[in-house]
C-alpha positions in Angstrom: 65.4 7.3 -41.8 65.4 3.6 -42.7 64.6 2.5 -39.1 61.6 4.9 -39.1 60.2 3.6 -42.3 60.7 0.0 -41.1 58.9 0.8 -37.9 56.1 2.4 -39.7 55.7 -0.5 -42.1 55.8 -2.9 -39.2 53.0 -1.0 -37.4 50.8 -0.9 -40.5 51.3 -4.7 -40.9 50.4 -5.4 -37.3 47.2 -3.2 -37.6 46.3 -4.8 -40.9 46.6 -8.3 -39.3 44.7 -7.5 -36.1 42.0 -5.2 -37.5 40.8 -2.1 -35.7 37.4 -2.5 -34.2 34.2 -4.3 -35.2 34.4 -7.7 -33.6 30.8 -8.7 -34.6 30.2 -12.2 -35.7 30.3 -12.9 -39.4 27.8 -15.8 -39.3 24.9 -13.7 -40.6 23.2 -13.6 -37.2 21.3 -10.5 -36.3 23.0 -8.0 -34.0 22.0 -8.5 -30.4 20.9 -12.1 -30.7 20.6 -15.3 -32.7 18.1 -16.1 -35.3 15.9 -17.9 -32.7 15.5 -14.7 -30.7 14.7 -12.7 -33.9 12.0 -15.3 -34.8 10.6 -15.0 -31.2 10.5 -11.2 -31.5 8.7 -11.5 -34.9 6.2 -13.9 -33.4 5.6 -11.5 -30.5 5.1 -8.6 -32.8 2.6 -10.6 -34.9 0.8 -11.7 -31.7 0.6 -8.1 -30.5 -0.8 -6.9 -33.9 -3.3 -9.8 -33.8 -4.4 -8.8 -30.3 -4.8 -5.1 -31.4 -6.9 -6.2 -34.4 -9.0 -8.4 -32.1 -9.7 -5.5 -29.8 -10.7 -3.3 -32.7 -13.1 -6.0 -33.9 -14.6 -6.3 -30.4 -15.0 -2.6 -30.2 -16.8 -2.5 -33.5 -19.1 -5.3 -32.5 -19.9 -3.6 -29.2 -20.7 -0.3 -31.0 -22.9 -2.1 -33.6 -24.8 -3.9 -30.8 -25.3 -0.7 -28.8 -26.4 1.2 -31.9 -28.9 -1.6 -32.6 -30.3 -1.1 -29.1 -30.6 2.6 -29.6 -32.5 2.2 -32.9 -34.9 -0.1 -31.0 -35.4 2.6 -28.4 -36.0 5.3 -31.1 -32.7 7.1 -30.4 -31.8 7.5 -34.0 -29.5 10.5 -33.7 -27.5 8.9 -30.9 -27.2 5.7 -32.9 -26.1 7.6 -36.0 -23.4 9.5 -34.0 -22.1 6.2 -32.5 -21.9 4.6 -36.0 -19.8 7.5 -37.2 -17.1 6.5 -34.7 -16.6 3.1 -36.3 -17.1 3.9 -40.0 -13.4 4.3 -40.6 -12.4 1.0 -39.0 -11.6 -2.0 -41.1 -14.7 -4.1 -40.5 -15.5 -7.7 -41.4 -18.0 -8.2 -44.3 -20.6 -9.2 -41.7 -20.0 -6.0 -39.7 -20.1 -3.9 -42.9 -23.5 -5.3 -43.6 -24.8 -4.7 -40.1 -23.5 -1.1 -40.4 -25.2 -0.6 -43.7 -28.5 -2.1 -42.4 -28.4 0.1 -39.3 -27.7 3.2 -41.3 -30.8 2.4 -43.4 -33.0 1.9 -40.3 -31.6 5.1 -38.8 -32.4 7.1 -42.0 -35.9 5.7 -42.1 -36.4 6.5 -38.4 -35.1 10.1 -38.8 -37.3 10.6 -41.8 -40.4 9.2 -40.0 -39.7 11.5 -37.1 -39.4 14.5 -39.4 -42.7 13.6 -41.1 -44.4 13.2 -37.8 -43.1 16.6 -36.6 -44.5 18.2 -39.8 -48.0 16.9 -39.0 -48.0 18.5 -35.5 -49.6 22.0 -35.5 -47.1 24.8 -34.7 -44.0 22.7 -35.3 -41.6 23.8 -38.0 -39.3 21.1 -39.4 
């Protein structure tokens, strides 16, 4: 029995000295790369987020410009529907002001159209 216990103790000692698995570096580097590649990945993610935000801002500007044209053409309901699509976006203060101004013009135009319709004979508002 003594040789078996001795063999078992030797095996445990060998396993304890060599370890059993995880050979990852202990330098604090991120798995799969060094700190430079992690920094590059973070930069790329920030750039992608910036690009997406830029696209949203451009989309909002285009919608505001198009709504402005519609108001000029007397297409108040269409302009109002278009503005509803961008109301939930995070707009710049300048875009918020443009949105608010356009909404006021649209409300005035719709009210004027409703009043004009009232003055026509046989037209029910």
